[in-house]
C-alpha positions in Angstrom: 128.6 107.5 105.7 129.4 107.9 102.0 127.4 109.2 99.1 126.4 106.2 97.0 127.5 105.8 93.4 125.0 103.1 92.4 124.1 102.2 88.9 120.6 101.1 89.6 117.8 102.8 91.7 114.9 100.6 92.5 112.4 102.7 94.4 111.7 105.3 97.1 109.9 104.0 100.2 108.1 106.1 102.7 108.4 105.1 106.3 104.9 105.9 107.6 105.9 105.8 111.2 108.8 108.2 111.1 107.8 110.0 107.8 111.2 109.4 106.2 111.8 108.6 102.6 114.4 106.0 102.0 115.8 104.8 98.7 116.4 101.0 98.1 119.1 100.5 95.5 121.0 97.6 94.0 124.5 97.2 92.5 125.8 95.3 89.5 126.0 92.1 91.6 122.2 92.4 92.4 122.8 93.1 96.1 120.7 95.7 97.9 121.3 98.7 100.2 119.5 101.7 101.5 120.2 105.5 101.2 118.7 108.3 103.2 117.2 111.5 101.8 120.7 113.0 101.5 121.9 110.1 99.3 124.1 108.7 102.1 124.4 104.9 102.3 122.8 103.9 105.6 122.6 100.2 105.0 125.4 98.7 102.9 124.8 97.2 99.6 125.3 93.6 100.6 121.9 92.1 101.0 120.0 89.6 98.7 116.7 91.3 99.6 115.3 94.3 101.5 111.7 94.2 102.3 110.1 97.6 101.4 106.7 96.7 103.0 108.3 96.3 106.4 109.9 99.7 106.1 106.4 101.2 105.4 104.5 99.3 108.0 106.9 98.8 110.9 109.5 101.6 110.5 112.7 99.5 110.4 114.7 97.9 107.6 114.6 94.0 107.3 117.5 92.8 105.2 118.1 89.2 104.0 121.5 87.7 103.3 121.7 84.0 102.6 119.2 82.4 105.0 119.5 84.9 107.8 118.2 88.5 108.4 119.6 91.7 109.7 117.6 94.5 111.2 118.3 98.2 111.0 116.4 101.3 112.2 115.7 104.0 109.7 118.9 105.9 110.6 121.0 102.9 109.6 121.8 101.8 113.1 122.1 98.0 113.1 119.6 96.7 115.7 120.4 92.9 115.1 123.2 91.7 112.9 122.8 89.0 110.2 123.7 85.5 111.1 121.5 85.2 114.2 117.9 84.8 113.1 116.0 83.6 110.0 113.1 86.1 110.2 111.8 89.1 112.2 108.4 90.5 112.7 107.1 93.4 114.7 104.9 92.0 117.4 101.6 93.9 117.2 98.5 93.9 119.3 100.7 94.0 122.4 100.3 96.9 124.8 103.8 97.7 123.9 104.8 98.1 120.2 108.5 97.8 120.9 108.8 94.1 120.7 110.3 92.0 117.8 109.2 88.5 117.2 112.4 86.6 116.2 112.5 83.4 114.4 115.2 80.8 114.0 113.8 78.2 111.6 110.8 76.6 113.5 111.4 78.2 116.9 110.7 81.8 118.0 111.7 84.3 120.6 111.5 88.0 121.4 113.9 91.0 121.2 113.3 94.6 122.2 113.7 97.4 119.5 117.4 97.9 120.7 118.2 94.3 119.8 118.4 93.0 123.4 117.3 89.4 123.4 114.4 88.9 125.9 113.7 85.3 124.9 116.1 83.3 122.8 114.7 82.2 119.4 115.2 78.6 120.1 112.8 78.6 123.0 109.2 78.2 121.8 107.3 77.2 118.7 105.0 80.4 118.9 104.5 83.5 121.0 101.1 85.2 120.8 99.6 88.2 122.5 97.2 87.4 125.4 93.9 89.0 124.3 92.8 90.6 127.6 96.2 91.1 129.3 98.5 94.2 129.4 101.3 92.3 131.0 101.6 88.7 129.5 102.1 86.8 126.3 101.1 83.3 125.5 104.0 80.9 124.7 103.7 77.6 122.9 105.8 74.5 122.8 103.9 72.4 120.3 100.3 72.1 121.7 101.4 73.1 125.3 100.9 76.6 126.6 102.8 78.9 128.9 103.0 82.5 130.0 105.8 85.2 129.8 105.9 88.8 130.7 106.6 91.4 128.0 110.2 91.6 129.5 110.7 87.9 128.8 110.3 86.4 132.3 108.6 83.1 132.2 105.7 82.9 134.6 104.4 79.5 133.6 106.3 77.0 131.5 104.6 75.7 128.4 103.4 72.5 129.9 99.6 73.3 130.1 96.7 72.3 127.9 94.9 75.7 128.4 95.6 79.0 130.1 93.1 81.7 130.9 94.2 85.3 131.9 91.3 87.0 133.7 92.9 90.5 134.2 95.0 89.8 137.4 94.8 86.0 138.3 96.0 83.4 135.8 94.3 80.0 135.7 95.9 77.0 134.0 94.9 73.4 133.5 97.1 70.4 132.8 95.9 67.0 131.7 97.8 64.0 133.0 
């Protein structure tokens, strides 16, 4: 890591999860990077946009380059390199806060916080938390519903009109 010599400093952002201050900066070309509290560049100054709100809320650094995103942790470790997904979001209201909702244009998937792909982002049109389940997520393919585990294992394919999770048993209906 090198100490940054950057002509412009935009703002200092507090990561509310890890309580670390990070500095977002841009260069003469208008590209953005991130420095830590010591002034070391932890995210290279090569991105079109870096979302400061995501740093504050989710504790990771979401960087956009062209139409794809890269994801870094607050130490500068690249979790997911650019060129794979078009967007990321932390999947909240799960009983595990270590899942990343990945998006590739109009399809979605899941990764863990280490960047391991659990469900490829070209699989479903939506993934949502199951309101009364600590083990399952609802998957959608258009209007059809399915069920996966938090680890990405498909329990029911998205071929059902309605799915109810009643703590342990899963009930599903399919119209023909």
